[in-house]
All heavy atoms as an XYZ file, in Angstrom:
1035
protein
N      70.176     27.409    -17.281
C      69.631     26.659    -16.175
C      68.863     27.615    -15.297
O      69.407     28.719    -15.040
C      70.788     25.997    -15.395
C      70.368     25.292    -14.112
S      71.686     24.551    -13.244
C      71.317     22.861    -13.597
N      67.739     27.246    -14.782
C      67.006     28.156    -13.845
C      67.651     28.377    -12.571
O      68.232     27.333    -12.046
C      65.583     27.507    -13.673
C      64.547     27.497    -14.891
C      63.372     26.688    -14.488
C      64.246     28.924    -15.270
N      67.464     29.523    -12.005
C      68.004     29.742    -10.647
C      66.820     30.291     -9.798
O      66.000     31.017    -10.263
C      69.133     30.765    -10.751
C      70.337     30.258    -11.401
C      71.522     31.167    -11.228
O      71.530     32.015    -10.275
O      72.311     31.166    -12.135
N      66.899     29.906     -8.595
C      65.822     30.379     -7.569
C      66.441     30.967     -6.432
O      67.546     30.618     -6.004
C      64.931     29.131     -7.219
C      64.299     28.420     -8.356
C      64.876     27.290     -8.951
C      63.119     28.931     -8.908
C      64.287     26.671     -9.942
C      62.523     28.288     -9.931
C      63.118     27.156    -10.525
N      65.743     32.038     -5.855
C      66.256     32.602     -4.703
C      65.496     32.273     -3.478
O      64.631     31.354     -3.456
C      66.330     34.214     -4.941
C      64.922     34.797     -5.088
O      63.994     34.119     -4.666
O      64.800     35.911     -5.624
N      65.732     32.918     -2.340
C      65.141     32.538     -1.165
C      63.843     33.388     -0.804
O      63.380     33.512      0.328
C      66.054     32.769      0.088
C      67.231     31.838      0.073
O      66.941     30.703     -0.370
O      68.291     32.194      0.556
N      63.227     33.881     -1.888
C      61.931     34.600     -1.730
C      60.828     33.655     -1.182
O      60.714     32.587     -1.677
C      61.469     35.150     -3.056
C      60.201     35.952     -3.058
C      59.975     36.544     -4.368
C      59.002     35.578     -5.122
N      58.444     36.044     -6.385
N      60.140     34.172     -0.201
C      59.144     33.342      0.479
C      57.990     33.217     -0.520
O      57.463     34.110     -1.121
C      58.648     34.026      1.744
O      57.581     33.261      2.343
N      57.452     31.884     -0.567
C      56.221     31.697     -1.436
C      55.121     31.086     -0.611
O      54.071     30.814     -1.085
C      56.637     30.639     -2.546
C      57.595     31.317     -3.487
C      57.115     29.388     -1.942
N      55.263     30.977      0.735
C      54.233     30.504      1.651
C      54.723     30.156      2.950
O      55.965     30.252      3.265
N      53.852     29.816      3.834
C      54.278     29.360      5.197
C      53.512     28.123      5.569
O      52.402     27.809      4.911
C      53.916     30.493      6.308
O      52.494     30.687      6.241
C      54.777     31.706      5.981
N      54.030     27.368      6.509
C      53.342     26.168      6.998
C      53.284     26.247      8.492
O      54.178     26.785      9.138
C      54.022     24.910      6.568
C      53.947     24.653      5.106
C      55.406     24.740      7.057
N      52.353     25.712      9.091
C      52.294     25.570     10.526
C      52.200     24.195     10.918
O      51.401     23.374     10.333
C      50.959     26.278     11.076
O      50.956     27.727     10.714
C      50.875     26.237     12.582
N      53.106     23.774     11.809
C      53.173     22.383     12.318
C      52.825     22.295     13.734
O      53.293     23.008     14.515
C      54.627     21.831     12.105
C      54.984     21.893     10.575
C      54.716     20.375     12.580
C      56.463     21.647     10.311
N      51.858     21.380     14.024
C      51.511     21.168     15.375
C      52.344     20.014     15.982
O      52.516     19.035     15.297
C      49.965     20.815     15.491
C      49.079     21.970     15.461
C      47.779     21.507     15.769
C      46.889     22.749     16.126
N      45.602     22.408     16.655
N      52.772     20.202     17.179
C      53.581     19.169     17.831
C      53.092     19.032     19.247
O      52.963     20.031     20.006
C      55.040     19.506     17.840
C      55.897     18.419     18.460
C      57.389     18.908     18.584
C      58.314     17.866     19.256
N      57.882     16.923     20.090
N      52.887     17.764     19.677
C      52.510     17.564     21.113
C      53.808     17.542     21.845
O      54.834     17.048     21.522
C      51.870     16.152     21.238
C      50.489     16.091     20.666
O      49.784     17.035     20.759
N      50.109     14.902     20.136
N      53.712     18.322     22.988
C      54.843     18.523     23.867
C      54.681     17.421     24.985
O      53.589     17.410     25.686
C      54.908     19.950     24.536
C      54.929     21.020     23.416
C      56.150     20.047     25.319
C      55.995     20.824     22.323
N      55.676     16.644     25.142
C      55.587     15.534     26.133
C      56.292     15.882     27.389
O      57.140     16.954     27.431
C      56.240     14.246     25.580
O      57.691     14.470     25.433
C      55.673     13.785     24.274
N      56.119     15.107     28.438
C      56.763     15.377     29.672
C      58.246     15.162     29.453
O      59.024     15.981     30.112
C      56.366     14.341     30.703
C      54.841     14.510     31.252
C      54.402     13.556     32.273
O      55.164     12.483     32.435
O      53.350     13.741     32.866
N      58.627     14.228     28.686
C      60.030     14.088     28.318
C      60.689     15.276     27.618
O      61.837     15.621     27.825
C      60.322     12.771     27.402
C      61.770     12.417     27.308
O      62.450     12.194     28.280
N      62.200     12.477     26.039
N      59.891     15.949     26.813
C      60.363     17.163     26.132
C      60.670     18.222     27.214
O      61.744     18.871     27.110
C      59.348     17.777     25.221
C      59.123     16.832     23.951
O      60.013     16.200     23.490
O      57.991     17.008     23.418
N      59.801     18.361     28.171
C      60.003     19.343     29.179
C      61.257     18.997     29.984
O      62.114     19.787     30.324
C      58.762     19.480     30.163
C      57.514     19.970     29.330
C      59.020     20.396     31.318
C      57.720     21.217     28.625
N      61.397     17.651     30.328
C      62.577     17.216     31.106
C      63.869     17.537     30.227
O      64.787     18.005     30.888
C      62.484     15.789     31.426
N      63.867     17.260     28.989
C      65.035     17.496     28.168
C      65.395     19.076     28.205
O      66.610     19.396     28.292
C      64.787     17.079     26.713
S      64.802     15.283     26.512
N      64.361     19.905     28.078
C      64.627     21.331     28.127
C      65.188     21.752     29.522
O      66.202     22.470     29.628
C      63.368     22.119     27.842
C      62.896     21.874     26.463
C      63.626     23.653     28.091
C      61.515     22.439     26.173
N      64.631     21.217     30.622
C      65.121     21.572     31.919
C      66.588     21.077     32.170
O      67.385     21.758     32.680
C      64.104     21.098     32.964
C      62.771     21.784     32.926
S      62.831     23.620     32.911
C      63.374     23.912     34.540
N      66.768     19.844     31.810
C      68.167     19.318     31.871
C      69.182     20.106     31.156
O      70.164     20.559     31.600
C      68.275     17.826     31.549
C      69.674     17.362     31.434
C      67.451     16.967     32.566
N      68.860     20.451     29.832
C      69.750     21.329     29.070
C      69.952     22.637     29.618
O      71.064     23.223     29.491
N      68.922     23.192     30.222
C      68.982     24.532     30.817
C      69.857     24.479     32.045
O      70.790     25.377     32.159
C      67.592     25.042     31.220
O      66.757     25.156     30.015
C      67.618     26.298     31.901
N      69.694     23.537     32.925
C      70.338     23.541     34.253
C      71.764     23.054     34.060
O      72.666     23.496     34.807
C      69.697     22.590     35.205
C      68.589     23.153     35.906
C      67.329     23.372     35.308
C      68.685     23.491     37.305
C      66.271     23.865     36.043
C      67.616     24.093     38.004
C      66.391     24.224     37.378
N      72.026     22.228     33.124
C      73.301     21.537     33.027
C      74.181     22.080     31.856
O      74.795     21.323     31.070
C      73.095     20.000     32.887
C      72.433     19.453     34.088
C      72.194     18.079     34.088
O      72.693     17.278     33.242
O      71.403     17.599     34.997
N      74.144     23.417     31.690
C      74.996     23.955     30.710
C      74.454     25.093     29.917
O      75.139     25.998     29.437
N      73.142     25.071     29.649
C      72.567     25.996     28.682
C      72.563     27.436     29.212
O      72.835     28.388     28.550
N      71.900     27.540     30.410
C      71.644     28.896     31.078
C      72.396     29.212     32.363
O      72.215     30.346     32.773
C      70.202     28.987     31.330
O      69.398     28.758     30.126
N      73.244     28.247     32.749
C      73.924     28.537     34.099
C      74.941     29.631     34.055
O      75.558     29.863     35.044
C      74.417     27.264     34.640
C      75.460     26.567     33.786
O      75.822     27.066     32.721
N      75.812     25.368     34.136
N      75.049     30.294     32.939
C      76.079     31.432     32.899
C      75.426     32.708     33.285
O      76.065     33.727     33.475
C      76.743     31.542     31.501
C      75.875     31.846     30.351
C      75.737     33.156     29.914
C      75.024     30.870     29.718
C      74.884     33.535     28.823
C      74.173     31.217     28.706
C      74.164     32.582     28.266
O      73.270     32.864     27.213
N      74.044     32.773     33.185
C      73.361     34.059     33.544
C      72.211     33.869     34.641
O      71.749     34.877     35.056
C      72.740     34.640     32.191
C      71.713     33.797     31.514
C      71.900     32.904     30.573
C      70.311     33.827     31.742
N      70.671     32.269     30.236
C      69.647     32.929     30.931
C      69.467     34.629     32.671
C      68.256     32.746     30.920
C      68.116     34.416     32.611
C      67.557     33.409     31.691
N      71.856     32.643     34.899
C      70.784     32.457     35.828
C      71.095     31.428     36.835
O      71.745     30.451     36.604
C      69.481     32.168     35.064
C      69.487     30.764     34.413
C      68.220     32.321     35.892
N      70.600     31.642     38.011
C      70.720     30.649     39.154
C      69.311     30.207     39.644
O      68.333     30.969     39.424
N      69.344     29.076     40.257
C      68.064     28.507     40.803
C      67.849     28.995     42.260
O      68.746     28.868     43.080
C      68.134     27.048     40.773
C      66.977     26.267     41.420
C      65.641     26.510     40.722
C      67.263     24.805     41.454
N      66.678     29.617     42.567
C      66.450     30.021     43.890
C      65.506     28.908     44.485
O      64.263     28.954     44.303
C      65.705     31.354     43.968
C      65.380     31.813     45.332
O      65.623     31.039     46.326
O      64.810     32.914     45.467
N      66.056     27.969     45.224
C      65.267     26.908     45.773
C      65.304     26.857     47.335
O      64.913     25.922     47.919
C      65.648     25.543     45.217
C      67.117     25.199     45.444
O      67.841     25.907     46.045
N      67.511     23.934     44.999
N      65.886     27.831     47.921
C      66.010     27.951     49.317
C      64.661     28.235     49.959
O      63.983     29.111     49.504
C      67.033     28.985     49.733
C      68.490     28.585     49.293
C      69.509     29.570     49.783
C      70.945     29.186     49.546
N      71.189     28.552     48.251
N      64.360     27.570     51.044
C      63.173     27.838     51.839
C      61.901     27.697     50.997
O      60.844     28.404     51.288
C      63.191     29.229     52.481
C      64.441     29.396     53.397
O      64.809     28.454     54.139
O      64.999     30.572     53.366
N      61.942     26.816     50.009
C      60.732     26.572     49.263
C      60.231     25.081     49.646
O      60.977     24.175     49.407
C      61.137     26.564     47.750
C      61.813     27.847     47.277
C      60.814     28.928     47.132
C      61.388     30.146     46.411
N      62.038     31.121     47.227
N      59.068     24.959     50.093
C      58.608     23.711     50.493
C      58.681     22.570     49.461
O      58.900     21.449     49.754
C      57.142     23.886     50.901
C      57.003     25.373     50.982
C      58.048     25.997     50.255
N      58.404     22.946     48.244
C      58.464     21.902     47.096
C      59.831     21.418     46.906
O      60.077     20.253     46.328
C      57.888     22.478     45.856
C      58.600     23.631     45.210
C      58.153     25.056     45.718
O      57.483     25.054     46.768
O      58.453     26.031     45.113
N      60.829     22.126     47.380
C      62.265     21.656     47.114
C      62.713     20.830     48.386
O      63.625     20.068     48.289
C      63.212     22.832     46.893
C      63.065     23.380     45.496
C      62.243     24.385     45.216
C      63.624     22.860     44.370
N      62.351     24.608     43.830
C      63.187     23.616     43.267
C      64.553     21.849     44.118
C      63.616     23.450     41.964
C      64.948     21.658     42.794
C      64.539     22.416     41.741
N      61.997     20.992     49.492
C      62.502     20.267     50.661
C      62.169     18.798     50.539
O      62.881     17.922     51.133
C      61.697     20.832     51.912
C      62.191     22.219     52.322
C      61.383     22.854     53.448
O      60.561     22.158     54.075
O      61.565     23.995     53.675
N      61.280     18.350     49.658
C      60.889     16.981     49.440
C      61.885     16.315     48.355
O      61.731     15.088     48.270
C      59.475     16.845     49.072
N      62.738     17.043     47.749
C      63.562     16.488     46.799
C      64.533     15.473     47.367
O      65.260     15.823     48.277
C      64.373     17.628     46.097
C      65.326     17.125     45.045
C      66.083     18.297     44.340
C      67.431     18.426     45.006
N      68.392     17.428     44.964
N      64.590     14.230     46.885
C      65.489     13.276     47.317
C      66.999     13.772     46.966
O      67.167     14.391     46.062
C      65.240     12.025     46.470
C      63.810     12.225     46.013
C      63.687     13.706     45.886
N      67.889     13.400     47.999
C      69.305     13.917     47.861
C      69.906     13.571     46.472
O      70.734     14.367     45.949
C      70.116     13.414     48.944
C      69.848     14.026     50.305
C      70.838     13.595     51.372
C      70.496     14.181     52.655
N      71.281     15.363     52.942
N      69.607     12.328     45.946
C      70.302     11.952     44.707
C      69.509     12.415     43.433
O      69.983     12.149     42.276
C      70.399     10.517     44.742
C      69.114      9.723     44.758
O      68.133     10.254     45.109
O      69.166      8.510     44.379
N      68.471     13.171     43.542
C      67.722     13.602     42.417
C      68.342     14.900     41.957
O      68.486     15.895     42.735
C      66.224     13.866     42.758
C      65.401     14.115     41.659
C      65.150     12.882     40.797
O      64.975     11.865     41.298
O      65.261     13.071     39.540
N      68.725     15.097     40.682
C      69.264     16.290     40.211
C      68.208     17.461     40.191
O      66.966     17.226     40.070
C      69.594     15.985     38.686
C      69.663     14.570     38.633
C      68.717     14.050     39.718
N      68.662     18.695     40.450
C      67.805     19.832     40.375
C      66.984     19.917     39.092
O      65.792     20.375     39.178
C      68.556     21.108     40.656
C      68.999     21.309     42.077
O      68.494     20.729     43.000
N      69.999     22.118     42.234
N      67.525     19.530     38.027
C      66.820     19.711     36.714
C      65.682     18.810     36.650
O      64.565     19.274     36.225
C      67.833     19.288     35.563
O      68.390     18.038     35.769
N      65.754     17.553     37.035
C      64.652     16.662     36.994
C      63.570     16.971     38.087
O      62.403     16.831     37.929
C      64.996     15.151     37.097
O      65.732     14.969     38.222
C      65.827     14.853     35.827
N      64.011     17.486     39.281
C      63.048     17.847     40.292
C      62.273     19.098     39.833
O      61.096     19.179     39.970
C      63.748     18.104     41.579
C      62.739     18.201     42.711
C      62.408     19.299     43.394
C      62.029     17.126     43.293
N      61.376     18.958     44.355
C      61.235     17.641     44.275
C      61.994     15.767     43.034
C      60.333     16.854     45.038
C      61.072     15.005     43.847
C      60.278     15.461     44.787
N      63.040     20.039     39.234
C      62.282     21.201     38.645
C      61.259     20.789     37.617
O      60.192     21.391     37.535
C      63.384     22.205     38.030
N      61.603     19.820     36.789
C      60.665     19.286     35.792
C      59.386     18.785     36.537
O      58.274     19.077     36.126
C      61.296     18.150     35.023
O      62.399     18.679     34.334
C      60.269     17.658     33.948
N      59.621     17.937     37.561
C      58.466     17.486     38.376
C      57.556     18.520     38.885
O      56.404     18.508     38.819
C      58.971     16.603     39.493
C      57.850     16.020     40.319
C      58.372     15.284     41.599
C      57.352     14.719     42.537
N      56.000     15.299     42.448
N      58.270     19.684     39.430
C      57.567     20.727     39.988
C      56.669     21.409     38.927
O      55.523     21.708     39.120
C      58.420     21.743     40.672
C      58.995     21.086     41.943
C      57.741     23.054     41.034
C      60.139     21.972     42.560
N      57.254     21.643     37.804
C      56.490     22.265     36.687
C      55.346     21.404     36.218
O      54.228     21.891     36.023
C      57.445     22.581     35.478
C      58.438     23.668     35.693
C      59.382     23.754     34.429
C      57.827     25.036     35.949
N      55.618     20.122     36.073
C      54.540     19.161     35.556
C      53.435     19.075     36.583
O      52.326     18.655     36.251
C      55.129     17.868     35.204
C      56.038     17.839     34.004
C      56.707     16.434     33.830
C      55.320     18.252     32.756
N      53.790     19.246     37.887
C      52.701     19.151     38.923
C      52.009     20.508     39.095
O      51.241     20.645     40.008
C      53.370     18.784     40.296
C      53.822     17.351     40.335
O      53.468     16.552     39.493
O      54.606     17.020     41.316
N      52.297     21.487     38.221
C      51.571     22.745     38.231
C      52.214     23.806     39.108
O      51.691     24.938     39.337
N      53.441     23.609     39.557
C      54.170     24.563     40.389
C      54.960     25.484     39.486
O      54.800     25.502     38.287
N      55.820     26.220     40.192
C      56.663     27.271     39.403
C      58.124     27.158     40.039
O      58.290     26.651     41.169
C      56.124     28.681     39.598
O      56.072     29.093     41.038
N      59.073     27.658     39.307
C      60.442     27.657     39.574
C      60.864     29.111     39.586
O      60.625     29.865     38.649
C      61.321     26.911     38.510
C      60.738     25.460     38.288
C      62.736     26.904     38.885
C      60.771     24.601     39.457
N      61.668     29.405     40.632
C      62.117     30.870     40.666
C      63.617     30.844     40.378
O      64.382     30.119     40.900
C      61.853     31.376     42.140
C      62.275     32.862     42.312
C      61.969     33.302     43.618
C      62.326     34.783     43.838
N      62.021     35.267     45.177
N      63.937     31.765     39.556
C      65.362     31.969     39.137
C      65.829     33.353     39.495
O      64.972     34.308     39.642
C      65.544     31.879     37.555
C      65.222     30.470     37.014
C      64.066     30.244     36.432
C      66.227     29.502     37.148
C      63.904     28.865     35.914
C      66.088     28.205     36.638
C      64.786     27.942     35.975
N      67.134     33.530     39.674
C      67.669     34.866     39.913
C      68.850     35.124     39.001
O      69.488     34.223     38.374
C      68.156     34.980     41.381
C      69.226     34.006     41.772
C      70.588     34.332     41.656
C      68.945     32.700     42.204
C      71.614     33.552     41.989
C      69.900     31.860     42.667
C      71.281     32.255     42.475
O      72.302     31.376     42.792
N      69.150     36.414     38.893
C      70.126     36.833     37.927
C      71.660     36.572     38.477
O      71.870     36.841     39.620
C      70.097     38.314     37.623
O      71.087     38.770     36.828
N      72.463     36.037     37.594
C      73.879     35.923     38.084
C      74.720     37.106     37.422
O      75.908     37.134     37.541
C      74.464     34.619     37.458
C      73.871     33.334     38.120
C      74.525     32.108     37.422
C      74.163     33.273     39.608
N      74.016     38.016     36.782
C      74.627     39.087     36.059
C      74.784     40.357     36.964
O      75.143     41.399     36.507
C      73.851     39.525     34.873
C      73.792     38.449     33.770
C      75.072     38.193     33.103
O      75.719     39.245     32.675
O      75.545     37.121     32.995
N      74.699     40.216     38.277
C      74.946     41.307     39.185
C      73.787     41.998     39.697
O      73.885     42.787     40.665
N      72.539     41.959     39.087
C      71.466     42.526     39.560
C      70.735     41.746     40.606
O      69.940     40.851     40.250
C      70.508     42.924     38.425
C      69.379     43.833     38.826
O      69.152     44.038     40.012
O      68.668     44.355     37.933
N      70.961     41.947     41.832
C      70.477     41.120     42.981
C      68.978     41.258     43.074
O      68.312     40.339     43.688
C      71.190     41.390     44.218
C      72.644     41.024     44.169
C      73.424     41.463     45.451
O      72.745     41.735     46.427
O      74.621     41.500     45.443
N      68.403     42.327     42.605
C      66.921     42.546     42.792
C      66.127     41.811     41.680
O      64.880     41.917     41.772
C      66.610     44.013     42.846
C      67.243     44.713     44.036
O      67.362     43.989     45.064
O      67.513     45.894     43.924
N      66.750     41.237     40.709
C      65.991     40.712     39.707
C      65.865     39.189     39.766
O      66.853     38.453     40.022
C      66.808     41.002     38.317
C      65.952     40.851     37.054
C      66.388     41.595     35.918
O      67.635     42.085     35.935
O      65.654     41.797     34.997
N      64.595     38.755     39.696
C      64.312     37.361     39.668
C      63.174     37.067     38.763
O      62.377     37.985     38.322
C      64.126     36.777     41.080
C      63.037     37.472     41.762
O      62.296     38.281     41.228
O      62.866     37.220     42.979
N      62.995     35.766     38.372
C      61.961     35.478     37.373
C      61.306     34.205     37.825
O      61.925     33.227     38.327
C      62.634     35.274     36.008
C      63.469     36.443     35.542
C      62.992     37.668     35.139
C      64.887     36.551     35.586
N      64.088     38.517     34.837
C      65.278     37.772     35.189
C      65.841     35.630     35.968
C      66.571     38.263     35.000
C      67.253     36.094     35.868
C      67.503     37.307     35.391
N      60.020     34.017     37.504
C      59.265     32.811     37.738
C      58.857     32.175     36.450
O      58.377     32.688     35.479
C      57.894     33.232     38.475
C      58.171     34.052     39.773
C      57.090     31.980     38.798
C      58.966     33.322     40.801
N      59.284     30.808     36.441
C      58.907     29.946     35.319
C      57.813     29.055     35.635
O      57.780     28.385     36.671
C      60.229     29.102     34.962
C      59.978     28.231     33.724
C      59.792     28.911     32.487
C      61.214     27.263     33.639
N      56.859     28.917     34.720
C      55.745     27.923     34.857
C      55.750     27.028     33.630
O      56.424     27.345     32.660
C      54.349     28.622     34.922
O      54.167     29.404     33.734
C      54.267     29.583     36.182
N      54.943     26.073     33.702
C      54.884     25.087     32.495
C      54.354     25.923     31.270
O      54.894     25.679     30.179
C      54.101     23.927     32.809
C      53.886     22.916     31.756
C      55.269     22.338     31.330
C      52.991     21.737     32.145
N      53.321     26.650     31.513
C      52.731     27.373     30.368
C      53.764     28.422     29.808
O      53.857     28.481     28.610
C      51.514     28.235     30.891
C      50.303     27.349     31.135
O      50.304     26.205     30.604
O      49.373     27.827     31.847
N      54.535     29.070     30.618
C      55.628     29.954     30.138
C      56.717     29.137     29.327
O      57.129     29.566     28.297
C      56.303     30.698     31.234
C      55.471     31.804     31.790
C      56.249     32.561     32.906
C      55.519     33.798     33.436
N      56.393     34.392     34.439
N      57.060     27.973     29.868
C      58.015     27.165     29.167
C      57.566     26.738     27.737
O      58.321     26.790     26.761
C      58.440     25.978     30.010
C      59.703     25.239     29.534
C      60.896     26.155     29.417
C      59.905     24.012     30.399
N      56.231     26.337     27.696
C      55.713     25.913     26.392
C      55.684     27.087     25.407
O      56.010     27.013     24.278
C      54.395     25.255     26.609
C      54.540     23.921     27.300
C      53.636     25.054     25.307
C      53.171     23.173     27.755
N      55.367     28.298     25.940
C      55.349     29.501     25.103
C      56.708     29.866     24.690
O      56.939     30.225     23.505
C      54.693     30.634     25.913
C      54.653     31.948     25.121
C      53.720     31.859     23.958
C      53.653     33.185     23.229
N      52.975     33.108     22.015
N      57.592     29.550     25.555
C      59.125     29.812     25.118
C      59.526     28.812     24.060
O      60.261     29.292     23.134
N      59.094     27.675     24.098
C      59.396     26.647     23.025
C      58.715     27.133     21.755
O      59.348     27.102     20.697
C      58.864     25.293     23.420
C      59.070     24.151     22.364
C      60.523     23.950     21.995
C      58.513     22.888     22.965
N      57.517     27.590     21.897
C      56.819     28.106     20.646
C      57.549     29.256     20.083
O      57.773     29.346     18.799
C      55.361     28.442     21.003
C      54.601     29.052     19.760
C      53.175     29.410     20.107
O      52.645     29.141     21.273
N      52.543     30.143     19.311
N      57.913     30.240     20.858
C      58.655     31.371     20.355
C      59.964     30.980     19.733
O      60.430     31.571     18.755
C      58.863     32.410     21.533
C      57.627     33.271     21.813
C      57.970     34.043     23.154
C      57.197     34.178     20.760
N      60.671     30.057     20.397
C      61.906     29.588     19.811
C      61.682     29.071     18.396
O      62.475     29.334     17.453
C      62.590     28.575     20.708
C      63.904     28.200     20.239
O      64.899     28.950     20.221
N      64.118     26.919     19.739
N      60.639     28.259     18.238
C      60.313     27.691     16.900
C      59.974     28.783     15.903
O      60.380     28.682     14.709
C      59.244     26.698     16.960
S      59.731     25.164     17.873
N      59.339     29.730     16.264
C      58.907     30.902     15.412
C      60.161     31.751     15.034
O      60.330     32.107     13.936
C      57.853     31.797     16.094
C      56.550     31.053     16.195
C      55.540     31.826     17.066
O      55.833     32.976     17.623
O      54.422     31.346     17.283
N      60.845     32.109     16.043
C      62.097     32.994     15.792
C      63.369     32.320     15.304
O      64.150     32.916     14.676
C      62.384     33.751     17.152
C      61.251     34.598     17.668
C      60.781     35.690     16.705
O      61.608     36.357     16.167
N      59.483     35.856     16.545
N      63.536     31.042     15.675
C      64.628     30.276     15.309
C      64.298     28.981     14.698
O      64.583     27.878     15.221
C      65.557     30.066     16.566
C      65.895     31.358     17.247
C      66.620     31.209     18.604
N      67.887     30.556     18.325
C      68.300     29.277     18.760
N      67.425     28.585     19.309
N      69.489     28.855     18.443
N      63.569     28.967     13.544
C      63.054     27.694     12.972
C      64.129     26.640     12.724
O      63.838     25.468     12.683
C      62.260     28.131     11.770
C      62.744     29.478     11.411
C      63.191     30.085     12.781
N      65.319     27.176     12.539
C      66.426     26.197     12.201
C      66.815     25.360     13.476
O      67.536     24.412     13.389
C      67.628     26.946     11.728
C      68.133     27.931     12.740
N      67.606     29.116     12.977
C      69.171     27.858     13.633
C      68.203     29.756     13.926
N      69.233     28.997     14.343
N      66.306     25.741     14.692
C      66.764     25.217     15.943
C      65.587     24.882     16.862
O      65.521     25.275     17.959
C      67.744     25.997     16.673
C      68.438     25.326     17.768
O      68.509     24.081     17.746
O      68.997     25.998     18.632
N      64.540     24.193     16.293
C      63.332     23.964     17.095
C      63.013     22.437     17.187
O      62.073     22.074     17.903
C      62.142     24.741     16.641
S      61.503     24.165     14.992
N      63.882     21.611     16.670
C      63.737     20.125     16.891
C      64.470     19.780     18.039
O      65.658     19.733     18.244
C      64.398     19.419     15.645
C      64.182     17.944     15.744
O      63.701     17.408     16.763
O      64.596     17.252     14.808
N      63.761     19.433     19.161
C      64.312     19.088     20.466
C      65.317     17.850     20.368
O      66.195     17.720     21.218
C      63.264     18.943     21.540
C      62.528     20.186     22.006
C      61.410     19.807     22.960
C      63.370     21.214     22.442
N      64.959     16.935     19.519
C      65.846     15.857     19.392
C      67.234     16.165     18.816
O      68.137     15.442     18.996
C      65.136     14.720     18.493
C      63.921     14.083     19.218
C      63.278     12.977     18.463
O      63.911     12.404     17.514
O      62.174     12.654     18.713
N      67.264     17.197     18.162
C      68.564     17.656     17.598
C      69.150     18.875     18.335
O      70.236     19.365     18.025
C      68.431     18.074     16.093
C      67.921     17.066     15.213
C      68.803     15.845     15.111
O      70.020     15.896     15.058
N      68.224     14.583     15.276
N      68.371     19.399     19.336
C      68.810     20.600     20.057
C      69.942     20.207     21.053
O      70.271     19.149     21.250
N      70.480     21.333     21.542
C      71.621     21.254     22.508
C      71.365     22.177     23.610
O      70.305     22.804     23.779
C      72.905     21.474     21.789
C      73.028     22.783     21.142
O      72.186     23.680     21.413
O      73.960     22.978     20.351
N      72.354     22.400     24.519
C      72.224     23.349     25.599
C      71.873     24.734     25.110
O      71.107     25.499     25.867
C      73.567     23.281     26.478
N      72.407     25.144     23.943
C      72.068     26.521     23.489
C      70.590     26.635     23.114
O      69.986     27.723     23.289
N      70.046     25.554     22.561
C      68.673     25.555     22.240
C      67.821     25.698     23.474
O      66.900     26.502     23.475
C      68.275     24.211     21.561
O      69.132     23.956     20.435
C      66.811     24.082     21.078
N      68.180     24.940     24.557
C      67.463     24.995     25.857
C      67.571     26.472     26.386
O      66.579     26.929     26.942
C      67.977     23.969     26.694
S      67.671     22.270     26.075
N      68.795     27.015     26.339
C      68.939     28.345     26.809
C      68.037     29.360     26.130
O      67.323     30.190     26.793
C      70.447     28.741     26.615
C      70.681     30.239     27.180
O      70.083     30.573     28.155
O      71.557     30.845     26.564
N      67.931     29.293     24.854
C      67.102     30.185     24.078
C      65.602     29.961     24.509
O      64.831     30.923     24.659
C      67.254     29.948     22.604
S      68.774     30.624     21.987
N      65.256     28.689     24.642
C      63.801     28.404     25.062
C      63.573     29.080     26.436
O      62.456     29.707     26.592
C      63.559     26.953     25.100
C      63.565     26.277     23.611
C      62.215     26.571     25.729
C      63.605     24.799     23.565
N      64.471     28.889     27.397
C      64.229     29.495     28.689
C      64.144     31.057     28.634
O      63.230     31.663     29.225
C      65.284     29.068     29.590
C      65.179     29.650     31.020
C      63.936     29.127     31.741
C      66.371     29.412     31.889
N      65.003     31.613     27.817
C      64.985     33.126     27.697
C      63.654     33.532     26.984
O      63.077     34.553     27.499
C      66.186     33.531     26.881
C      67.480     33.422     27.622
C      68.603     34.074     27.027
O      68.530     35.253     26.601
N      69.750     33.355     26.826
N      63.229     32.874     25.976
C      61.932     33.237     25.399
C      60.815     33.005     26.403
O      59.942     33.815     26.448
C      61.653     32.362     24.145
C      62.300     32.879     22.922
C      63.182     31.956     22.230
C      62.138     34.061     22.292
C      63.872     32.383     21.090
C      62.806     34.490     21.253
C      63.561     33.613     20.619
O      64.290     34.120     19.415
N      60.911     32.012     27.268
C      59.904     31.710     28.280
C      59.795     32.824     29.318
O      58.820     33.310     29.739
C      60.173     30.390     29.003
N      61.061     33.301     29.713
C      61.052     34.331     30.815
C      60.983     35.759     30.275
O      60.406     36.632     31.011
C      62.357     34.167     31.599
C      62.593     32.898     32.359
C      63.878     32.890     32.985
C      61.494     32.756     33.422
N      61.454     36.075     29.121
C      61.582     37.461     28.618
C      60.798     37.708     27.257
O      60.718     38.904     26.934
C      63.053     37.873     28.392
C      63.966     37.467     29.489
C      65.095     36.635     29.254
C      63.734     37.945     30.759
C      65.958     36.361     30.282
C      64.567     37.671     31.797
C      65.689     36.898     31.553
N      60.464     36.691     26.557
C      59.795     36.787     25.308
C      60.802     37.157     24.218
O      60.484     37.426     23.041
N      62.114     37.058     24.440
C      63.223     37.353     23.536
C      64.496     36.720     24.146
O      64.568     36.466     25.330
C      63.314     38.785     23.269
C      63.814     39.571     24.514
C      63.882     41.108     24.204
O      64.034     41.530     23.082
O      63.867     41.919     25.186
N      65.482     36.608     23.289
C      66.716     36.206     23.665
C      67.562     37.514     24.207
O      67.823     38.393     23.395
C      67.544     35.476     22.666
C      68.964     35.174     23.108
C      66.832     34.183     22.262
N      67.883     37.490     25.472
C      68.587     38.612     26.067
C      70.041     38.430     26.270
O      70.862     39.239     26.070
C      67.911     39.057     27.493
C      68.651     40.125     28.115
C      66.473     39.371     27.179
N      70.398     37.174     26.731
C      71.762     36.856     27.064
C      72.311     35.960     25.881
O      71.690     35.026     25.505
C      71.830     36.093     28.336
C      71.352     36.955     29.563
C      70.075     36.798     30.043
C      72.194     37.820     30.061
C      69.648     37.521     31.116
C      71.776     38.620     31.153
C      70.481     38.425     31.608
O      70.010     39.150     32.714
N      73.603     36.211     25.527
C      74.250     35.394     24.659
C      73.986     35.592     23.203
O      73.405     35.640     22.337
């Protein structure tokens, strides 16, 4: 019987349209369990956050800000008070692309979980997975 190994014989590139809902799913997964062990949201004294309705979750409001062309500021929960990072929609899409390239087994957002979203955010902010 013939046996085959995992030797690469080619590559494929798949184009996928990223929807507003995809961005919302990433942000919800990030805020609600994926990344909250290493990063916090800096939304104090930011005009775009003052308009947030009280019953609107931070995750969906952050999605709106990104989709409207704004940015989200995060800070480190790892003890380095001087470290903060800015997320834009372009960076988040690049993070999703890097996640698919570096972790092809975990790039289907419909099958993803909080860990998937955490990796996407880290790729967006750092270009690599730094935490976890």
